[in-house]
N, C-alpha and C positions, 0 to 999 in steps of 0.2 A: 567654484566647485560645489556640487550639490552633496547631499548627505550620503550618496552612494559612490562618491569619488569621481563623478563624471565632470570633466572640465566644462565650464560654461559654454564655450564655443561649440564643443561637441554636442552638448545638450540642446542648444539652439538648432544645430544642423539636424539632429534626430527629430526634434519636434516638428520641423518643417517637412521632413521626409515622411514621417509616420503619423498621418492624420487619422488613419484607420488602424485597427488591430492588425498587426503583421501576420497573425494566425487566422482569425475568422473573418476579418474584413469589416467588422462593425465600426461605424464612426465613433471616435473616442470622445469622451466627455472629460473636461479638465477637472471637474469637481462634481460631487453628488448634488443633483438637483433636489429641491425641497420635496421630501417624501418619496424620493426616487431610489432606484436600485443602484448599488455600487458596482454591479456587473460590468457596465460599459465605461467605467472610469479608467482613464489612462494610467498605466503602471510602467515602471522601468523594468526591462527584461534583459537578462544575459542569455542570448540564444544558446550558446555553449555555457553550461553552468559553471563558470569560473569567474568569480568577482575580480580577479586580477586582469582579465582581458577586457580592457576598456577601449574598444576601437569601434569605428563606424560599422564594421562588419559583425560585431558581436553585441552591441547595445542597440536595443529597439524599444518601441512602445507597443504594448498590447493591452487588451482589456483585462480587468481584474479577474473575470471568469476564466479566461485562458491561462493567465499567470498562475492562478490558484490551482487549476487542473494540472498544469505542467509541473509546477513545484520544482523538485530537484531531479526529475526524470531526464534521461538522455533524450534529446530531440527525436532521434530515430525511433526510440521506443514509444514516446508520447504520441507521435504522429500516427501510430497504429492503434492507439487506445480507443476504448468505447466512446469516450468524450469526443474525440476527433471524428469518429465515424458518425455519431449522432449530429454533429455540427457541420458535417460535410467538409471537414478540414483534411486536406491531403497534400502530398509533396507538390502537386500541380496547382493547388489553389492558394497556397501561402504567398506572402510577399517575396519579391526577388531576393531580398537580403537573407531571408530564411532558406529559400531554395539553394542559394549559394552555400549555406552552411550544411545542407543535407548532402 
C-alpha cells in the first residue's frame, strides 16, 4: 500500500492504464528531469474528491499541473474552469475513466 492508501495491485493497474494525464493527455513523467518542470510529473488523483473512495473508477494519474488546478473542486465545476478552457480540456477530451465519472 502506498502513502495514499492505494493497494499495490491497484496502483500497478492504474500505472499501466494511465500513461498520460487523464485530463489533458500529456505524457506523464515519473520524476522531475534535471532542471525540468514539475508540471508533467505524474500525481495520484481522486477523480471524485473523496480519499475514502479507492477504486479503479476513482483513482487515476494526472499531471501535477492539472492536479494543482483541480485541487478540491468538484469535477463538474473544474471541467468548466478557465484552466480547462485554455488547455482544451472538456468532457469529450478527458480519458474514459473521467468521462464515466462525469
